[in-house]
C-alpha positions in Angstrom: 0.2 -0.2 0.1 3.2 2.7 1.3 4.2 1.9 -2.3 1.3 2.7 -4.4 1.1 6.0 -2.4 4.8 7.0 -3.6 4.3 5.9 -7.3 1.3 8.2 -7.3 3.5 10.7 -5.6 6.1 10.7 -7.9 5.3 10.5 -11.7 9.0 9.7 -12.9 8.9 7.0 -10.2 6.3 5.2 -11.5 7.3 5.6 -15.4 10.9 4.1 -13.8 8.6 1.2 -11.9 6.9 0.2 -15.4 9.7 0.1 -17.4 12.0 -1.5 -14.7 9.2 -4.5 -14.7 8.9 -4.0 -18.7 12.2 -4.7 -19.0 12.2 -7.8 -16.1 9.4 -8.7 -17.9 11.0 -9.0 -21.8 14.2 -10.3 -19.5 12.4 -13.3 -18.0 9.8 -14.0 -20.8 12.4 -14.0 -23.7 10.7 -11.6 -25.6 13.2 -9.2 -27.6 11.5 -8.4 -30.1 9.7 -6.0 -28.0 12.9 -4.1 -27.2 12.4 -1.1 -29.9 9.2 -0.4 -28.6 10.3 -0.3 -25.0 13.8 2.1 -25.9 10.9 4.3 -27.5 8.3 4.3 -24.7 12.0 5.5 -22.4 12.6 8.2 -24.9 9.2 9.2 -24.8 9.8 9.6 -20.7 12.4 12.3 -19.4 14.0 10.0 -17.4 18.2 10.2 -17.4 18.8 7.3 -15.5 17.1 4.7 -18.2 18.2 7.5 -21.3 21.9 6.3 -20.8 21.2 2.3 -20.0 19.4 2.7 -23.2 22.0 4.2 -24.7 24.5 1.4 -23.9 21.8 -1.2 -25.0 21.6 0.9 -28.5 25.6 0.9 -29.4 24.9 -3.2 -29.8 21.5 -3.6 -30.3 21.3 -6.5 -32.4 23.2 -8.7 -29.8 20.7 -7.1 -26.6 18.2 -8.4 -29.0 19.4 -11.4 -29.9 20.2 -11.7 -25.5 16.8 -11.1 -24.9 15.2 -13.0 -27.5 17.2 -16.5 -28.1 17.7 -19.5 -25.4 21.2 -20.2 -25.5 23.0 -18.6 -22.7 27.2 -18.5 -21.5 26.0 -19.0 -17.9 28.0 -22.2 -17.3 31.1 -21.1 -18.5 30.7 -17.6 -16.7 30.3 -19.8 -13.0 33.6 -21.4 -14.0 35.3 -18.3 -14.9 34.1 -16.7 -11.4 35.0 -20.1 -9.7 38.8 -20.2 -10.8 38.8 -16.5 -10.2 38.1 -17.5 -7.1 40.7 -19.5 -6.5 43.4 -17.4 -7.8 42.4 -14.7 -5.0 42.5 -17.5 -2.4 46.3 -18.4 -3.4 46.6 -14.1 -4.3 50.8 -13.9 -4.1 51.5 -17.5 -3.0 52.2 -19.8 -6.2 52.7 -19.3 -10.0 50.5 -20.5 -12.6 51.2 -24.2 -12.3 50.1 -24.5 -8.3 46.3 -23.0 -9.8 46.2 -25.4 -12.6 46.5 -28.2 -9.7 43.8 -26.5 -7.7 41.3 -25.9 -10.7 41.9 -29.3 -11.5 41.5 -30.4 -8.0 38.2 -27.8 -7.2 36.2 -28.8 -10.2 
């Protein structure tokens, strides 16, 4: 109930909330084809922080649209990269590549 009263009192925050939720829906439901319409709707509102976000999206619009549409993901690879980085941080300053290599093989 408090959220509704806050949003009713601040039209900019209400617009921001709608746009963020709409983008989240595109993301979770793989609706990348809606991205150009979403960008146009955000541009129509005076929300500088989202305009900066949109500028970043538009720099590589085809890739962003594909990422919001296609079912493939690099999350498994990213998980392995993050695991290796964590092992490397834990060993900081202790040894070189050979020990890191053995630690990654033993941890995986």
